[in-house]
N, C-alpha and C positions, 0 to 999 in steps of 0.2 A: 504494500500500500504506500503510495507516494504521499508525502506531506504537502498540503495545500500551500502554495507560495504566498508570500506577503502581498504581492500585487493583485491577487484575486479577490477583489471586492465586488460582490455582485451588483452593487449600486452603480458601478462603472460600466456595466454591460450596456453597450449602445444598441447592438442588434443581436437578436437570437433567432437562429434558423433551425427548424426541425427538418433536416434533409431526408428523413426516411421516406416521405411520399415521393419526393423527386427521384430518389434512388430506385424505388419500387417501380417508377414509370420509365426507368432506363436513362434518366438524365443525371449528369454529373454536376454537382454544385460548385466546383472549383472556380469557374469563370465568374459566377455570381458573387462568390465570397471575395474574390480579388477585387471586383468592381465595388462592392459595398464597403470594403476596408480602405479603399484608395484615399479617402479624406479623413481617416482616423488620426487623431492627435495622440500625443504621448499619454499613456495610462488608460486609454479607451479600450474596451474589451468587446470582442466578437465571440459569441457562443454558437457552436454548431452541434447538433444532435444527430448521431449516426448509429447504425446497427453494428458497426465494427470500429476498430481502432484505426483512425485515418492517418496512417504513417506518411504516405506521400504528401498529403496536405500539410502536415506538421513540418516536414522538410522544406517544402515550398515557402511557408510563412516564416520559418526560421531565417531563410536566406533573404527575406523581405524586411527583416528587422522586428519580428514579433517574438515574444516569449510565448510558450504554450504550456498548457496543463490539461490532462485528460483524466476523467474519473468515470467509473462505470456505475450507473444508478441501480436501484433495486430491481428494475424491470429488464436489466441487461443492456440498455442503451448506453452509448458512450457520449459523454458531454465533454467537448473539447473547447477550451477557452484560449483565444489568441489576444495577447495584450501588446499594443504598440509601444515599443521602447522609446 
């Protein structure tokens, strides 16, 4: 179990996207997330909910200057938080 980082303050979540319906329809949310985070300022958080651990997305956003943290909820969904550094 990973320890929640200090930067993860849920009051700083600017956008939350449940990507499960998109993924079920065969759509990939990456372009949408990149577009929506383009204007994020330091400390703002994007939350995405997926049915799996989104490793490629985490790598992509790390390269774009975001910290990330993922937790699995009681229903098995993965909640990944991206915070603009």
